[in-house]
C-alpha positions in Angstrom: 0.1 -0.1 0.1 0.8 3.4 -0.4 2.4 5.7 2.5 -0.8 7.5 4.3 1.6 10.8 5.0 3.1 10.7 1.4 -0.5 10.7 -0.1 -1.8 13.4 2.1 1.2 15.7 1.6 1.3 15.1 -2.4 -2.3 14.5 -2.9 -2.6 16.3 -6.3 0.6 14.5 -7.8 -0.5 11.1 -6.6 -3.8 11.3 -8.1 -2.2 12.5 -11.2 0.3 9.7 -11.4 -2.5 7.3 -10.5 -4.7 8.7 -13.3 -2.1 7.4 -16.0 -3.1 4.0 -14.8 -6.7 4.6 -16.2 -9.7 3.6 -14.4 -11.9 5.6 -12.3 -10.4 5.5 -9.0 -11.8 8.6 -6.7 -9.8 9.5 -4.1 -12.0 12.3 -2.8 -13.4 10.3 0.0 -9.8 9.6 1.1 -9.1 13.5 1.1 -12.0 14.0 3.3 -11.2 11.3 6.0 -7.4 12.5 6.2 -8.8 16.0 6.7 -11.4 14.7 9.5 -8.6 12.6 11.0 -6.4 15.6 11.6 -9.4 17.7 13.0 -10.2 14.9 15.3 -6.6 14.6 16.3 -6.5 18.4 17.1 -9.7 18.2 19.0 -8.7 15.3 21.0 -5.5 17.1 21.9 -7.6 20.1 22.9 -9.9 18.3 25.0 -7.2 16.2 26.7 -5.5 19.8 27.9 -9.2 20.7 29.3 -9.3 17.3 31.2 -5.9 17.9 32.8 -6.7 21.3 33.5 -9.9 20.3 35.2 -8.2 17.7 37.1 -5.9 20.5 38.3 -8.8 22.5 39.1 -10.3 19.8 41.3 -7.4 19.1 43.3 -7.4 22.9 44.2 -11.2 22.8 44.9 -10.9 19.9 47.1 -8.9 22.0 49.5 -10.6 25.4 48.9 -14.2 24.7 48.2 -15.3 21.1 48.4 -18.8 21.8 47.7 -17.8 23.1 44.1 -16.5 19.7 43.2 -19.7 18.2 42.1 -19.9 20.9 39.0 -16.2 20.3 38.1 -17.0 16.6 38.1 -20.1 16.9 35.8 -17.8 19.0 33.3 -15.0 16.3 33.6 -17.1 13.6 32.8 -18.6 15.4 29.7 -15.2 16.0 28.5 -14.2 12.5 29.1 -17.2 11.4 26.9 -16.3 13.7 24.5 -12.9 12.3 24.2 -14.1 8.8 24.1 -16.7 9.5 21.3 -14.0 11.3 19.1 -11.7 8.1 19.7 -14.5 6.0 18.6 -14.8 8.4 15.3 -11.0 8.3 14.9 -10.9 4.4 14.8 -13.7 4.5 12.3 -12.0 7.2 10.0 -8.6 5.4 10.4 -10.0 1.9 9.1 -12.1 3.5 6.3 -8.5 5.1 5.3 -6.9 1.7 5.6 -9.8 0.2 3.4 -9.2 2.8 0.6 -5.6 2.4 0.8 -5.8 -1.1 0.2 -7.6 -0.5 -2.8 -5.0 2.1 -4.4 -2.5 0.6 -6.9 1.1 1.3 -6.7 2.6 4.6 -8.2 4.3 4.1 -11.6 8.0 4.8 -11.3 8.8 7.9 -13.4 10.8 5.7 -16.0 7.4 3.9 -16.8 6.0 5.3 -20.2 2.5 6.5 -19.8 -0.1 4.6 -21.9 -3.6 3.0 -21.6 -3.3 -0.5 -23.1 -0.8 -3.1 -24.1 -0.5 -1.2 -27.6 1.8 1.3 -25.9 4.3 -1.0 -24.4 7.8 -0.2 -25.5 10.0 -3.2 -26.7 13.4 -2.9 -25.1 15.4 -5.9 -26.7 14.8 -9.1 -28.3 16.8 -12.3 -28.7 17.1 -15.0 -31.4 15.1 -15.1 -34.7 11.7 -16.5 -35.4 12.1 -20.3 -36.6 11.6 -20.5 -40.3 9.4 -23.6 -40.5 9.0 -25.0 -44.0 5.5 -26.1 -43.4 2.4 -24.7 -41.8 2.9 -24.7 -38.0 0.3 -26.4 -35.8 -0.8 -24.8 -32.4 0.3 -26.5 -29.2 -3.0 -28.2 -28.3 -3.2 -29.7 -31.8 0.3 -31.1 -31.6 -0.4 -32.1 -28.1 -3.8 -34.2 -28.8 -2.1 -35.6 -31.9 0.8 -36.9 -29.9 -1.5 -38.4 -27.3 0.1 -36.5 -24.7 -2.5 -33.7 -23.9 -6.1 -34.9 -22.8 -8.3 -31.9 -22.2 -11.7 -34.2 -22.7 -10.6 -36.4 -19.7 -9.7 -33.5 -17.6 -12.9 -31.7 -18.4 -14.8 -35.0 -17.2 -12.7 -35.1 -14.1 -12.5 -31.2 -13.1 -14.4 -29.2 -15.5 -13.1 -26.8 -18.2 -9.6 -25.2 -18.1 -7.8 -28.3 -16.8 -5.6 -30.8 -18.6 -3.8 -34.2 -18.4 -0.2 -34.1 -19.5 0.9 -37.7 -20.5 3.9 -39.7 -21.4 6.7 -37.8 -22.4 5.2 -34.6 -22.3 4.3 -34.9 -18.6 8.1 -35.5 -18.1 8.8 -32.6 -20.1 7.2 -30.4 -17.9 9.0 -32.0 -14.7 12.3 -31.7 -16.6 11.5 -27.9 -17.2 10.8 -27.3 -13.5 14.2 -28.9 -12.6 16.1 -27.2 -15.3 14.8 -23.8 -14.0 15.6 -24.5 -10.4 19.1 -25.5 -11.1 19.8 -22.5 -13.3 18.5 -20.2 -11.0 20.1 -21.7 -7.6 23.3 -21.7 -9.7 23.0 -18.0 -9.8 22.7 -17.7 -6.1 18.9 -17.8 -5.6 17.9 -19.9 -2.4 15.3 -22.7 -3.5 12.1 -22.7 -1.3 9.4 -25.3 -1.7 6.4 -23.1 -0.4 2.9 -24.0 1.2 0.2 -24.1 -1.4 -2.4 -22.8 0.9 -2.2 -19.2 3.0 -3.9 -17.0 5.0 -6.0 -13.9 4.1 -3.3 -11.5 5.8 -0.9 -13.5 3.5 -2.7 -12.6 0.3 -3.2 -9.1 1.8 0.3 -8.7 1.8 1.2 -9.0 -1.6 -1.8 -7.0 -2.7 -3.9 -10.0 -4.0 -6.6 -8.8 -1.7 -9.0 -7.4 -1.1 -9.0 -6.0 -4.7 -8.8 -9.4 -6.5 -10.6 -11.9 -4.2 -13.0 -13.0 -7.1 -10.0 -14.2 -9.2 -8.9 -16.4 -5.9 -9.7 -19.8 -4.7 -10.6 -20.2 -1.3 -11.2 -23.3 0.9 -14.9 -24.0 1.8 -14.5 -25.2 5.4 -12.1 -22.1 6.3 -12.8 -19.3 3.8 -9.9 -17.3 5.5 -7.5 -19.7 3.6 -6.4 -19.5 -0.3 -5.1 -21.5 -2.9 -1.9 -19.6 -3.8 -2.3 -17.9 -7.3 1.6 -17.7 -7.6 4.7 -18.7 -5.4 5.1 -14.9 -5.1 2.5 -14.7 -2.1 4.1 -17.1 0.2 7.7 -16.5 -0.6 7.4 -12.6 -0.4 5.6 -13.2 3.2 8.5 -15.5 4.0 10.0 -12.4 5.9 6.5 -10.8 7.1 6.7 -8.9 10.2 10.8 -9.0 10.3 13.6 -6.7 10.4 16.4 -8.0 8.0 19.9 -6.8 8.2 21.2 -4.5 5.3 24.3 -6.7 4.7 22.2 -9.5 4.0 20.5 -7.9 0.9 19.7 -8.5 -1.8 18.2 -11.8 -0.9 17.1 -13.8 -3.7 14.5 -16.9 -3.5 13.3 -19.3 -6.2 10.2 -21.6 -5.8 8.3 -24.1 -7.8 4.7 -24.3 -7.2 1.4 -25.1 -8.9 -0.7 -21.6 -9.3 -4.5 -21.8 -8.9 -6.6 -18.9 -10.5 -10.3 -18.5 -10.8 -9.7 -16.2 -14.1 -13.0 -14.7 -13.2 -12.3 -11.7 -15.5 -11.1 -13.8 -18.4 -14.2 -15.5 -19.7 -14.0 -16.5 -23.3 -10.2 -15.7 -23.5 -7.9 -18.6 -24.6 -10.4 -21.1 -24.1 -8.6 -23.9 -25.9 -5.1 -25.1 -24.7 -2.9 -24.4 -22.0 -2.5 -20.3 -22.3 -5.1 -19.7 -19.6 -5.8 -22.6 -17.1 -7.2 -22.7 -13.5 -4.2 -24.8 -12.5 -0.6 -24.5 -13.9 3.0 -24.8 -13.0 5.4 -21.9 -12.4 9.0 -21.4 -11.0 9.0 -18.1 -9.4 11.8 -15.5 -8.5 11.5 -13.3 -5.5 13.9 -10.5 -4.2 14.4 -8.2 -1.3 16.5 -5.4 -1.9 17.8 -2.1 -0.7 15.6 0.9 -2.0 18.5 2.1 -3.9 19.2 -1.1 -5.7 15.7 -2.3 -6.5 15.6 -1.1 -9.9 19.1 -2.7 -10.7 17.9 -5.9 -9.3 14.9 -5.7 -11.6 17.3 -5.4 -14.5 19.1 -8.6 -13.3 16.0 -10.6 -12.4 14.5 -9.8 -16.0 17.8 -11.0 -17.6 17.7 -14.1 -15.3 14.3 -15.1 -16.8 15.7 -14.4 -20.2 18.4 -16.7 -19.9 16.2 -19.7 -19.6 14.8 -18.8 -23.0 18.1 -18.3 -24.5 19.4 -21.8 -23.3 16.2 -23.4 -24.7 16.8 -21.5 -28.1 13.6 -19.8 -27.9 13.0 -16.3 -29.9 11.7 -13.7 -27.2 11.5 -9.9 -26.7 11.2 -8.0 -23.5 8.3 -5.3 -23.3 8.4 -2.3 -20.7 5.0 -1.9 -19.7 3.0 1.2 -19.7 1.3 2.8 -16.9 -1.9 1.3 -18.0 -0.8 -2.2 -18.3 1.0 -2.8 -15.0 -0.3 -4.9 -12.3 -1.8 -3.4 -9.3 1.2 -3.9 -6.9 4.1 -3.3 -9.5 5.7 0.1 -10.2 7.8 -1.0 -13.2 7.2 -4.3 -14.8 8.9 -6.0 -17.9 7.0 -8.6 -19.6 8.9 -11.4 -21.7 7.2 -12.6 -24.7 8.0 -15.7 -26.5 7.2 -16.3 -30.0 4.7 -19.1 -30.9 4.7 -19.9 -34.4 1.3 -22.1 -34.1 -0.2 -18.8 -33.0 2.0 -16.4 -35.3 2.1 -14.3 -32.1 4.2 -13.3 -29.1 2.8 -14.4 -26.0 3.6 -13.7 -22.5 5.8 -16.3 -20.6 7.2 -14.0 -17.6 6.6 -10.8 -15.8 9.0 -9.3 -13.7 8.2 -6.5 -11.6 9.7 -3.9 -9.0 7.1 -3.2 -6.3 9.2 -0.9 -4.2 8.0 -0.8 -0.6 4.3 -1.3 -1.8 4.1 -4.9 -0.4 6.5 -4.5 2.3 4.4 -1.9 4.1 1.6 -4.2 3.9 3.7 -7.4 5.1 5.9 -5.1 7.5 9.2 -6.1 5.9 11.9 -3.8 7.0 15.7 -3.6 7.0 18.5 -1.7 9.0 21.0 -0.4 6.5 23.7 -0.8 9.4 23.5 -2.0 13.1 21.9 0.8 15.5 20.0 2.3 12.3 16.2 3.0 12.2 14.4 0.5 10.3 13.4 1.2 6.9 11.0 -0.8 4.6 12.8 -3.1 2.2 11.8 -3.3 -1.5 10.3 -6.2 -3.0 10.5 -7.7 -6.4 9.0 -11.0 -8.2 9.2 -12.5 -11.6 8.4 -15.7 -13.4 11.2 -17.8 -14.1 9.3 -19.1 -16.2 5.7 -20.0 -16.5 6.6 -23.7 -17.3 3.5 -24.7 -19.0 3.7 -21.9 -21.4 7.5 -23.0 -21.8 6.1 -26.4 -22.8 3.8 -24.7 -25.3 6.8 -22.6 -26.8 8.7 -26.0 -27.1 6.0 -27.8 -28.9 5.5 -25.0 -31.5 9.1 -24.0 -32.0 10.4 -27.4 -32.3 7.7 -29.2 -34.1 8.3 -31.0 -37.4 6.2 -31.7 -40.3 5.8 -35.3 -39.3 4.4 -34.2 -36.1 7.1 -34.9 -33.9 8.6 -32.5 -31.7 12.5 -32.1 -30.9 13.5 -31.4 -27.4 16.1 -28.7 -26.9 19.5 -30.4 -26.2 20.0 -28.5 -22.8 17.0 -30.8 -21.5 18.5 -34.1 -22.7 20.0 -35.0 -19.2 16.6 -34.3 -17.7 14.8 -36.5 -19.9 16.3 -39.7 -19.5 17.7 -40.1 -22.8 14.4 -38.8 -24.7 15.5 -36.5 -27.4 12.1 -36.2 -29.1 8.5 -36.4 -28.6 6.8 -39.1 -30.9 3.1 -40.1 -30.8 2.0 -42.6 -27.9 
C-alpha cells in the first residue's frame, strides 16, 4: 500500500500519477477522511488539555471549596465522554482510510512510459530469430492431442473446463523444465524454497492480491480465510513478513516451484483452447528483497535471469517495458517477456518481472536496517516468473515441431529427460 503521509502531503501529484494507470479511482473520500482525521487529533489534544486542567482545578478546589467539586466532576465527565466519542470516530475514520489505501494501486515509477493499453508498451530488447518452418505450423493443443500427450476431454470430465492431463514424455518434459529452471537459478545465487500452497488471508493481503482481486482467487470452503496460492510470489514474499532484515544480507534472492491456482474470473471467453489460460498451472517464481537504491538494478538482473532460461532453450523472445495502464496492481515498474509461438503467429507473455518498491513490504511489514543501530526502513520487493512452465512447454511444442508431427527436445534438456530427445506419438 502507499504511504498515508506521502499521499496526504502530495495528494494532487499522487492523483495525477494514478490517473495514468486508467480506471475510475476516486480519491475524494480519502482526502475528506484524512482532513477529518487531522481535525479529530487536534480536537482530542485540546480536550485532553481541558481534562488535565479540570483535574488540576479539582485538586485545588478539594482544599479550597469542596462544595464546587460536583460541578467540576460533571464537566470532567462531559469532556471524558467527548474524548471517548472522538476516539471511536477516529478508529472508524482510520479503518476507512486503510480500506481505501488497500484498494489504491502502486504509483508507477517515473521511468515507466505513460499509456492506456498493451499497444503502448515499449520493446527494449529481443533475442534470436523467429524459426523458419517449411510447413504450416500447428498450435500446441493440436500437437499435444495428435501426440496423445494432452488430454483436455478427460480433464474436463474430472475437473471441468480449463484443466488438462499431461501424459507420457510431455508430462516428463514439464517436470524436466521445473528442475532445469531451478538448477539454473540456484547456480546464480537464488535459494530454493518449496512453499505452502495454502495461505492465510493476511498473506494474500501482504502481496496485494486482496482485497481487490478476491474474485480471482480460490478459497477453501471449510475455512474461507485460507486461499490456494495464485503464484509462489505470495508465500515467498511473506516469508519475511513482520521481520527486520540486516542490510548486509541484501539482496536476498529466492526461487520456488509451485502449482498456481486462478479462478480467471475476469477472463471469460479468453484462450479457451489449450494451455494458455488454465485454472491450475506450474510456475517457477523468483522473489527478491533489495535495498531501495538497488531495486531497479535488481529488476534488470531478474529480467535477464528469466531471459537466460529462454536463451538456453533457444527460444526467440522479446522484452517489453509495460506502460502505466498495463501494469499489475502492486508493480511500480514491469518488464514482460514474450516468447514467439509459430502456431499462433504471435508473441505471448511467458514471464512478468516487477519491482514493487515498498508497496508490498508496507503491507507485510518487512523492514531492514542499513547498519546496526539504524532505524529500520521498508525493504523493496521484486518478483518474476522464471518461467511459467506450461507456457514454456507450449513454446517448445510450437517452435520445435516437425512436419511429421514429432517435436524435438532442446539439447539442454536431454540430461533431464532420461535419454528422450524427441516427442513421438504414443
